[in-house]
N, C-alpha and C positions, 0 to 999 in steps of 0.2 A: 630970495631967502625969506622964509617966514619969520614973523615976529612972535614974541612970547604970547601975545593975545590970540594969534591964530592957532597956536598949539592948544591953548587952554580951552578953546571952543570945541575942540575935537572930542568925539565920544569915546574916550578911553574906557577899557574894561576894568571895573573895580571889583576886587575880591575881598569879601568881608567874612571874618571868622570870629565867633565868640570864644574867648579864652577861658580857661578854668577859673581864673580869678574874677570873672564877670566883665572884664574889659573887652573891647572890640579891636581886633587887629585888622587893618585895612591896607591894601596895596593896589598898585596900578599894574595890571598884568603885563602890559607892553613896555613899561619903564622899569627895567631891572634895578632893584634897590630903592625904589620909590614906595615908601610905606609910612604908616603912622599908627597911633593907638589912641583910642578915646574911651572914656568911661561909659558913654552911651553911643548908640548908632549915629545919632545926630551929631554928636561931638566928633566922632571918627570921620564922618563925611566932611565936616568943616576942616578938620586937621589935614585930611588927604589933599584938599585943594591947595592948602599952603605948601605941603610937601611937594606936590606936583609943580607948583610955580617955582619953587626953589630948585628942583631937579632940572626943569627945562631951562631956567635962567643959567644955571651952572654949565649945562651942556652947550648952550648957545655961546657963552663966554669962552669956553675952551675949544669951540669948534667941533664938538663931538656930535656924532649922528643922533638924531632924535627919531625913534620909531613912531610911526603913525598907528592909530588904532587898527586892530584886526577887524576885518569885515567879513561877514558871511555872505557869499554871493548866492542869494536865493535862486538866481536864474540857473545855476549849475545843478540844482536839484529839482528833478521833474516831479517828485512825489510818487514815482512808480518804480517798482523793482519786482523781479520774478523770484518766487520761492517755490522750490519743488517739494511736494509732500506726497505721502502715499495716497492711493485712491481711498483707502479707508478713512484717513484723517480728513481728506477733502469732503467726503460724504458727511462725516460727523460734524465738521464745522458748518457745512451748508445747512444741515438739519437744525443745528443750534441757532444759526442766524435766522432761519425761517421761523422758528418757534418764538423768537423775539420780535419778528416783524421788521427786520432790517436786512440790508444787503450783505452778502458775504464779505465784500471789501470793507464795509463799515465795521462789521463785527470783528474781523481779524485786526483792523487798525486799532480798535478799542482794546483788544486783548494785548497787542504789542505795547501800547502806551501804558496800560495798567501793569503789566509784568515788570517794566523797568522801575516803576515806583515801588512795587512790592520788593524787588531785589534790593533797592536802596534801603528800605525799612529793615529788611532782614540783616543787611550789613551793619546797620546801626545797633540792632538788637545783639548781634554777635559781639560787636565791639564793647557794648555796655556790659554784657555778661562776662567777657574775658577780663575786662578791667576790674570788675567787682571780684571775680574769682582770684585774680592775682593779688589784689590788696589783702583779701582775707587769708589767703594761703600764706602770704609773706608774714602776716601777723601771727598766724599759728606756728609757723616754722621758727620764728624768732622767740616766741614766748613758750612754746611747747604745750600750751593749754589754751582752750578757748572754744569758740563755736563758729562753725562754718555755716553761713546762712545764704542760700542762693535765692534771690528774688527774681522770678521770671516775669518780665513785663509783657503784658498782652498788647498786641497791635490793634485788636478789635475787641469789642465787648463779647463777641461770640466765643472767643477762646477762653477756656477756664483752665488755667495752669496752676498747679500746686507748687508752693515753695518747698525747698528741701532744707532741713536743719540737721547738722551732725555735731554732736558734742564730743570734744576731745579732752578727756580728763588729764590732769597732771600726772606725769610718770611717777610711780612709786619708787622710793629709794631702794636700791639694790636690784632693781629690775632693768634689763636692757631691752 
């Protein structure tokens, strides 16, 4: 049977999230219900160690199972997989790779890696836009008057996006 010190040395997965109020919520992925909050990242990291110690101590005292950290077995991933594409796309990618002076494999790997980060950035933009729209729309619906202003954030300096402003005057009495 392992001791608490043995468990505390294991590389558990920490998940950190900045909250709307500026604090940091931190949890241990493998230890359900093991979490803490700190005003700074550093404080959250200190707090989670205390929470982890308490969580593991309690589980040991009660004879509850203590999950060990998840591990990614890198040996199970060869780094190779086959993707079927049209001959036209194969030619296009090959010519693009050649124009950059890199191999087709390297070029396609870079495209795949880059696209995932672009998709994540797009998701964040959509979430920001949706939240902003909902806040302003709610304010307009409750007051009946105001201004709806949509700020489009640009992901790169190359994008020139215009903001949209719509004024909603107060309803005149006697009009529906």
